[in-house]
C-alpha positions in Angstrom: 133.7 75.9 132.1 133.0 74.8 128.7 132.4 77.2 126.0 129.5 76.6 123.7 130.7 76.6 120.2 128.1 78.0 117.7 128.2 77.1 114.1 129.0 79.7 111.6 126.4 82.4 110.9 126.4 81.5 107.2 125.3 78.0 107.9 122.5 79.1 110.2 121.3 81.7 107.6 121.3 79.0 104.9 119.3 76.6 107.1 116.8 79.3 108.0 116.5 80.3 104.4 115.9 76.7 103.2 113.3 76.2 106.0 111.6 79.5 105.0 111.5 78.5 101.3 110.0 75.1 102.2 107.4 76.7 104.4 106.5 79.2 101.6 106.3 76.4 99.1 104.1 74.3 101.3 101.8 77.2 102.0 101.7 78.3 98.3 101.0 74.8 96.9 98.6 74.0 99.7 96.6 77.1 99.0 96.7 76.5 95.2 95.2 73.0 95.7 92.5 74.4 97.9 91.8 77.2 95.4 91.5 74.5 92.7 89.1 72.5 94.8 87.1 75.5 95.6 86.9 76.5 92.0 85.7 73.0 91.1 83.1 73.1 93.9 81.9 76.5 92.7 81.6 75.2 89.2 79.6 72.2 90.4 77.4 74.5 92.5 76.7 76.7 89.5 75.8 73.7 87.3 73.5 72.3 90.0 71.9 75.7 90.4 71.3 75.9 86.7 69.7 72.4 86.7 67.6 73.3 89.7 66.4 76.5 87.9 65.5 74.4 84.8 63.6 71.9 87.0 61.7 74.7 88.7 60.8 76.4 85.4 59.6 73.0 84.0 57.6 72.5 87.2 56.0 75.9 86.8 55.2 75.1 83.2 53.5 71.9 84.2 51.5 73.6 87.0 50.3 76.2 84.4 49.3 73.4 82.0 47.5 71.5 84.7 45.7 74.6 85.8 44.6 75.3 82.2 43.5 71.7 81.7 41.5 71.9 84.9 39.8 75.1 83.8 39.0 73.6 80.4 37.6 70.4 81.9 35.6 72.3 84.5 33.8 74.1 81.6 32.1 70.9 80.5 28.6 72.5 80.0 27.8 72.1 76.3 30.6 69.6 75.7 29.4 66.3 74.4 31.3 63.6 76.3 31.9 60.3 74.6 29.5 57.5 75.7 30.9 54.3 77.2 30.2 52.6 73.8 32.0 55.3 71.9 35.0 55.1 74.3 35.4 51.4 73.8 34.4 51.6 70.1 37.3 53.9 69.2 39.4 50.9 68.3 37.1 50.1 65.4 37.1 53.8 64.5 40.9 54.0 64.4 41.0 50.9 62.2 38.5 52.4 59.8 40.3 55.7 59.6 43.6 53.9 59.0 42.1 51.8 56.2 40.5 54.9 54.6 43.8 56.8 54.6 46.1 54.1 53.4 48.2 53.6 56.6 48.8 50.4 58.5 48.3 50.1 62.2 51.3 48.2 63.5 50.3 48.3 67.2 47.1 49.3 69.1 46.9 49.1 72.9 43.9 50.1 75.0 44.2 50.8 78.7 41.1 51.7 80.7 41.3 53.9 83.8 39.8 56.7 85.7 40.9 60.3 86.1 39.8 62.8 88.7 39.3 66.4 87.9 38.1 68.6 90.7 35.3 66.6 92.4 34.4 64.5 89.4 36.0 61.2 88.3 35.8 60.4 84.6 36.4 57.0 83.0 39.1 57.3 80.4 40.3 55.1 77.6 43.9 55.5 76.7 45.0 54.3 73.3 48.6 53.8 72.2 48.8 53.5 68.4 51.7 52.9 66.1 51.0 53.5 62.4 53.2 53.3 59.4 52.9 54.6 55.8 53.9 57.3 53.5 54.0 60.9 54.8 50.9 62.0 52.7 48.9 59.0 54.0 49.9 59.8 57.6 48.8 63.4 57.1 45.4 62.2 55.8 45.1 59.8 58.8 45.8 62.6 61.2 43.3 64.8 59.5 40.7 62.1 59.7 41.4 61.6 63.5 40.8 65.3 64.1 37.4 65.1 62.4 36.1 62.2 64.6 33.0 63.7 66.2 34.1 63.0 69.8 34.9 66.3 71.5 36.5 64.6 74.5 39.2 62.8 72.5 42.6 64.3 73.3 45.9 63.6 71.4 48.4 63.7 74.2 51.5 62.7 72.2 52.6 62.4 68.6 56.0 61.2 67.6 57.2 60.5 64.0 60.2 58.7 62.8 61.4 57.1 59.5 62.1 53.5 59.0 63.6 52.5 55.7 61.4 54.2 53.1 58.3 54.4 55.3 57.4 56.7 58.1 56.2 55.5 61.5 54.1 57.6 63.9 53.3 56.8 67.5 50.2 58.4 69.0 48.9 58.6 72.6 45.2 59.3 72.6 42.8 59.6 75.6 39.1 59.6 75.3 37.2 61.0 78.3 33.8 59.4 79.0 30.8 60.9 80.8 30.4 59.4 84.3 27.4 57.2 84.6 
C-alpha cells in the first residue's frame, strides 16, 4: 500500500488564506462597484423626479391660466369685439403708433387663424412685430398700444434686447374678432 503524502500544513494554510483574501477582495470590490452604480442611479432618479415635479407644476400653472382665460373669454357680454375691418386694419394702426412715438418697425408679420373657446370659434389676427428705437420712444409706443380702443387685443409676449446703441422689442399681439 502506498501512503498518501500530504503537503505541510503551513502551505495548506497559506493557500487557504490567499484564496480567502482573494474571495474577500472580490466580494468587497464587486459590492463597491455595485454601490457606486446604485448611488449613480439614485442620483439620476432624484434628478428625473425633480424635473418631473417641475413639469407637473408648469402644467398645473398652464391649466390655471387656460381656465382663467376661458372664464374671461366666456364673460363677453359688454365687451366690444374688434370688427373684421379693425382686425385687418391693425397693421396701419401699428404703423401710425410707431411713427407717432418715434420708433421704427423692422418687421411686421400678420397671421390669420381661428381659435375655439368653449362652443364659439373666433377669427383671430396674430401680429408679430419687431420695433427698434430708444428706450423712452419704446415706452411711448407701448403706452400708445395699450390705449388703442380695441378691447379684444391681447399682448401675448414682449421681449426686449439691446443692439448697439438702440433697443429692440419683439411683440406678439393677438386681436380677437367677433364671429360673423
